[in-house]
C-alpha positions in Angstrom: -5.8 -4.1 -8.1 -3.0 -6.6 -7.1 -4.0 -9.6 -5.1 -1.6 -8.9 -2.2 -3.0 -5.4 -1.6 -6.0 -6.5 0.5 -3.8 -8.9 2.5 -1.3 -6.1 3.2 -4.1 -3.7 4.2 -5.5 -6.3 6.6 -2.2 -7.0 8.3 -1.0 -3.4 8.6 -2.9 -2.5 11.8 -1.2 -5.4 13.6 2.3 -4.2 12.9 2.1 -1.5 15.6 0.7 -4.0 18.1 3.5 -6.5 17.3 6.2 -3.8 17.7 4.6 -2.6 21.0 4.5 -6.2 22.3 8.1 -6.8 21.2 9.8 -3.8 22.9 9.3 -5.1 26.5 11.2 -8.3 25.5 14.3 -6.3 24.9 14.3 -4.2 28.0 16.8 -4.8 30.8 15.8 -6.9 33.8 17.3 -6.1 37.1 19.2 -9.3 38.0 22.8 -10.3 38.6 25.5 -7.7 38.4 27.2 -7.5 35.0 30.3 -6.1 33.7 30.3 -2.4 32.6 31.1 -3.2 29.0 28.3 -5.8 28.8 26.0 -3.3 30.5 26.9 -0.6 28.0 26.4 -3.0 25.1 23.0 -4.0 26.4 22.0 -0.3 26.7 23.1 0.4 23.1 21.2 -2.7 21.9 18.1 -1.5 23.8 18.4 2.0 22.2 18.8 0.6 18.8 15.8 -1.8 19.2 13.6 1.1 20.4 14.8 3.2 17.5 14.1 0.4 15.1 10.6 -0.2 16.5 9.8 3.5 16.1 11.1 3.4 12.5 9.0 0.4 11.8 5.9 2.1 13.2 6.6 5.2 11.1 7.1 3.0 8.0 3.9 1.2 8.7 2.0 4.5 8.9 3.6 5.7 5.6 2.8 2.4 3.9 -0.8 2.7 5.0 -1.0 6.2 3.5 0.6 5.0 0.3 -1.8 2.0 0.0 -4.8 4.4 0.5 -3.4 6.7 -2.2 -2.9 3.7 -4.5 -6.4 2.6 -3.9 -7.8 6.0 -4.7 -5.6 6.2 -7.9 -6.8 2.7 -8.9 -10.5 3.7 -8.5 -9.9 6.8 -10.6 -8.2 4.8 -13.3 -11.1 2.3 -13.4 -13.5 5.2 -13.8 -11.4 6.7 -16.6 -11.1 3.3 -18.3 -14.9 2.9 -18.2 -15.4 6.3 -19.7 -12.9 5.6 -22.5 -14.7 2.4 -23.2 -18.0 4.2 -23.6 -16.4 6.7 -25.9 -14.8 3.9 -28.0 -18.2 2.2 -28.2 -19.8 5.4 -29.3 -17.1 5.9 -32.0 -17.6 2.3 -33.3 -21.4 2.8 -33.5 -20.9 6.2 -35.3 -18.4 4.5 -37.8 -20.9 1.7 -38.5 -23.6 4.4 -39.2 -21.3 6.3 -41.4 -20.4 3.2 -43.3 -24.1 2.4 -43.9 -24.8 5.9 -45.1 -21.8 5.7 -47.5 -23.0 2.4 -48.9 -26.5 3.7 -49.4 -25.0 6.7 -51.3 -22.9 4.4 -53.5 -25.8 2.1 -54.3 -28.0 5.0 -55.6 
């Protein structure tokens, strides 16, 4: 398993909190009167920021699911590798026994 995987898993739950905390910073504050064009641009930026924050949250959820799937696959591959290692060891022992039997047959 890659070394960055546990770090990413540990930091993933905080992405939603960061996004939730960042959204209020981009909301409009009622203050001095602004020009209509500037006001429209601010609204567009706020909408884009909100959309980006939602997209980041969805991506974080999908990344979390992907990491869980990768972890499951890694565990399964480790189990398969251990099983194949046992089979290979058994085959080596069987080959050594067969070689011994063949040598005994040749020496008689």
